[in-house]
C-alpha positions in Angstrom: 187.5 46.4 17.7 190.1 46.1 14.2 188.9 46.0 11.0 190.9 43.2 8.9 191.8 43.1 5.3 189.4 40.0 4.9 186.3 42.4 5.4 185.6 40.8 8.8 185.2 42.7 12.3 187.2 41.0 15.1 187.6 41.9 18.4 191.4 41.7 18.8 194.7 43.5 19.7 197.0 44.6 17.0 199.4 41.9 18.3 196.7 39.0 18.1 195.9 40.5 14.7 199.4 40.0 13.8 200.0 36.6 15.2 197.0 35.1 13.3 197.9 36.9 10.0 201.4 35.0 10.4 199.4 31.8 11.2 197.4 31.9 8.2 200.5 32.8 6.1 202.6 30.0 7.5 199.8 27.5 6.9 199.7 28.6 3.2 203.5 28.1 2.9 203.1 24.6 4.4 200.6 23.7 1.4 202.8 24.9 -0.9 206.2 23.8 0.3 205.2 20.2 -0.1 204.9 20.8 -3.7 207.9 22.4 -4.4 210.1 20.0 -2.1 208.6 17.3 -4.3 209.4 19.3 -7.3 212.9 20.3 -6.4 213.8 16.5 -5.5 212.6 15.5 -9.2 214.7 18.2 -10.9 217.6 17.3 -8.7 217.7 13.8 -9.9 217.2 14.2 -13.9 221.1 14.8 -14.5 222.1 12.0 -13.1 220.0 10.0 -15.3 221.4 8.1 -18.4 218.9 10.1 -20.9 220.0 13.6 -19.8 223.1 13.7 -22.1 221.0 13.3 -25.1 218.7 16.4 -24.1 218.7 18.9 -26.8 220.1 22.3 -25.8 216.5 24.0 -25.7 215.9 20.9 -23.1 218.8 21.8 -21.3 217.7 25.5 -21.2 214.2 24.6 -19.9 215.9 22.5 -17.3 218.3 25.4 -16.1 215.4 27.8 -15.9 213.5 25.4 -14.0 215.6 24.4 -11.5 216.6 27.6 -10.7 213.1 29.0 -10.5 212.2 26.4 -7.9 215.8 26.8 -6.2 214.7 30.2 -6.2 210.8 29.4 -5.0 212.6 27.1 -2.1 214.6 29.7 -0.7 211.9 32.3 -0.6 209.4 30.2 0.8 212.1 29.4 3.9 212.7 33.1 3.8 209.8 33.7 6.5 210.7 31.0 8.7 214.3 32.2 8.7 213.0 36.1 9.5 211.0 35.1 12.0 213.9 32.9 14.0 216.2 36.0 13.7 213.8 38.4 14.5 211.9 36.5 17.6 211.0 38.3 20.2 212.2 41.6 18.8 209.1 43.5 18.6 209.1 43.2 14.7 205.9 41.0 14.0 204.8 43.7 11.6 207.6 43.7 9.6 207.6 40.1 9.4 203.7 39.8 8.5 204.5 42.7 5.9 207.4 40.8 4.1 206.0 37.6 4.5 203.3 38.8 2.3 205.5 39.9 -0.6 207.4 36.6 -0.2 204.9 34.3 -0.6 203.8 36.1 -4.0 207.1 36.0 -5.1 207.7 32.5 -4.5 204.2 31.6 -6.3 205.7 33.2 -9.0 208.7 30.8 -9.4 206.7 27.8 -8.3 204.3 28.4 -11.3 207.5 28.8 -13.3 208.9 25.8 -12.3 205.4 23.9 -12.6 205.1 25.0 -16.1 209.1 24.6 -16.6 208.9 21.2 -15.8 205.8 20.1 -17.7 207.3 21.3 -20.8 210.5 19.3 -20.3 209.0 16.5 -19.8 206.8 17.1 -22.7 209.4 18.3 -25.1 211.1 14.9 -24.4 208.1 12.8 -24.9 206.1 14.6 -27.8 207.6 17.7 -30.0 208.9 21.0 -29.5 205.8 22.9 -30.7 203.3 20.7 -28.6 205.2 21.1 -25.1 205.3 24.7 -25.6 201.4 25.3 -26.3 200.8 23.2 -23.3 203.4 25.0 -21.2 201.4 28.0 -22.6 198.0 26.8 -21.8 198.9 26.0 -18.0 200.6 29.3 -17.7 197.2 30.9 -18.6 195.5 28.6 -16.2 198.0 29.3 -13.4 197.7 33.0 -14.1 193.9 32.8 -14.4 193.7 30.8 -11.1 196.5 32.3 -9.0 196.1 36.1 -10.0 192.9 36.9 -12.4 190.1 34.8 -10.3 191.3 36.7 -6.7 191.7 40.2 -8.6 188.0 40.0 -10.2 187.0 39.0 -6.1 188.8 41.8 -4.9 187.2 44.0 -7.4 183.7 42.9 -7.1 184.4 43.0 -3.1 185.0 46.9 -3.5 182.0 47.4 -6.2 179.5 46.0 -3.6 181.1 48.1 -1.0 180.8 51.1 -3.0 177.2 50.2 -3.9 176.6 49.9 0.0 178.0 52.8 0.8 176.0 55.0 -1.6 172.9 53.0 -0.7 173.4 53.8 3.0 173.8 57.8 2.0 171.1 57.6 -0.4 168.9 55.8 2.5 169.7 58.4 4.9 168.6 61.5 2.8 165.5 60.0 1.2 164.5 58.7 4.8 164.5 62.6 6.2 166.8 61.8 8.9 168.9 64.4 10.0 172.2 63.7 11.9 172.3 64.0 15.8 
């Protein structure tokens, strides 16, 4: 049996665990990739609009950062598939799974940057700079809260519960007077 990172015990081989983990990672990428493709397509069409020439320098800079963020995100999210294809049947699934985890985190950072940048750009055209930047800041805080802080709080909570459980097990063994066999 092997203990998995999610706290569940499964009766699976290392190869089965790696296959399952990679399949879960690919499912995460499928969900994120749809949004990335739509955002990237939208960003690629903006310069061909008549109003693009009337953008301010700030708006153009926001556009460039947003476009590059989504382009990087797209490349990073596609990397696990390319890596898997290049390393298929090479016995390196552990390498692929380990690096895919890092790539997903990196891709999500650039996706968040692209989402916030896209909204700030649109709002800056519709409203004023200050309002667009405040909304962008609020979206960044929301994204960080949902994508980073909430999962980290649960990770810490799980570790605290494990520590309490382990401490309770040790104290329970002493209080019961049972001696180790």
